[in-house]
N, C-alpha and C positions, 0 to 999 in steps of 0.2 A: 170235462169229465168223460165224455164218450171216447175222445182220443186216448186218454189215459187208460181206459178200460180196454181198448183195442191193443195198445202196446203191452199191457199186462197180460192179457189172455194169449196174445201171440207168443210172448216170451215163455209163458207157462207151457203152452202146447208144444213149442219147439224144444224145450228143455226136459220135458217129462213124457214118458210113454203112457203112464196111467195117472189120472187125476181123480181124486175122490172129494166130493162135496156133499153137504147135507141138503136134503129136500126141504128147505125151510118154507113155511107158509107165510110169505111176505104179507099177504092180505090180512091174515089174523094178527101178525105182529104190528101192523099199522094201526090196529085198534087201540094200542097203548099210546095215548096222547103225549106221554112223557118221552117216548122213544121214536115216535113216527117220523119226525124230521130227520133224525140220524139214520133211521132205516131207509127212508127214501133217498137220502143223500148217498148212501152206500151203493145203491143201484144193483142190489143182489140179483134181481131177475135178469137184468141186462148182462151182467157178468156170466151167469149160468147159460143164457142163450148164446152168447158169443163162444163160450167154451164148447157147447154142444156142436155148433156148426164147424168150428175150427178143428176140433178133435176128429170129426168125420172127414174133413178136408185133408188133414195131415195123416190120417190113418192111426190116430191115437185113441186111447180108451178113456172115456169119462164114466165114472161110477157115481151114481147118486144114491145116497143111503138115507134111511129113516133117522131123523135126528133124536129120537127118543132116548133120553138119559145119557147122551154122549158126555155131558159135563158132570153127571152125578155118579158115574161108575169110575172107580179107581182103575187107571190103566195098568197099574202094577199087579194088583191081586184080583181084578175083575169083579169086585164086590160093589154093590150099589150102596151109597150112603143114604140110609133111610132117615137120618136126622133132618134132611132137607125137606121132607114131606110136611113138616109143621111150619115151614117158613112161608111168608107171603111172597108174591112175585117180586115186589120191590126189595124185600130182604134178600131173596135168592140172587137177584141181579146185582146187588151190592156186595155179595160175597165173592171176592176175587181169588182168595186162597183158602184152602181147607186141608185138614189132616184126616187121612183115611182112618175110620174107627177100627178097621180090621188089621191092616198091615202098618199103620201109622206113617205112611209116606206123606210128605208135605207136598201138596199139589197146587199149582196155578190152574185156575179153572179153565182158561182158554187153551193153555198148552196141553192139559189133560184131555180136554175135548178133542183137540186136533189129533192127538195120538190115538184116541178111541175111534175117531172118524176114519183115519187111515187103516187101522186094524180091521174095522168092520168092512171097509171097501175091499181090502186085500183078501178077507175071508171069502168074498164072493167069487174070487178067481180060483180058489182051491177046489 
């Protein structure tokens, strides 16, 4: 796993001048016993640590943003989907796709979050 992380982070840092990631609270996420094994296996903390020192080493920029609502805000119209407030954590995590109640865009939760993360990160450059 460590070797794969080194290869991945080296490739990312060499290929991109700016990398944006979420400041995820791995410690809090590990409290969910249904997800803790998967979260630990992903080695998010190690990935971000490697990105930090490699970005500094190669003169690249790493932007770490607040993850709040990145998957609940439509990347098209920027409106928060308040329908998710009534869902339990397990219901929310099982929701992989949703339709924006404002602009009616059909969104994949992960792709939508990735677009929002990038946009938030690039806003910090302006």
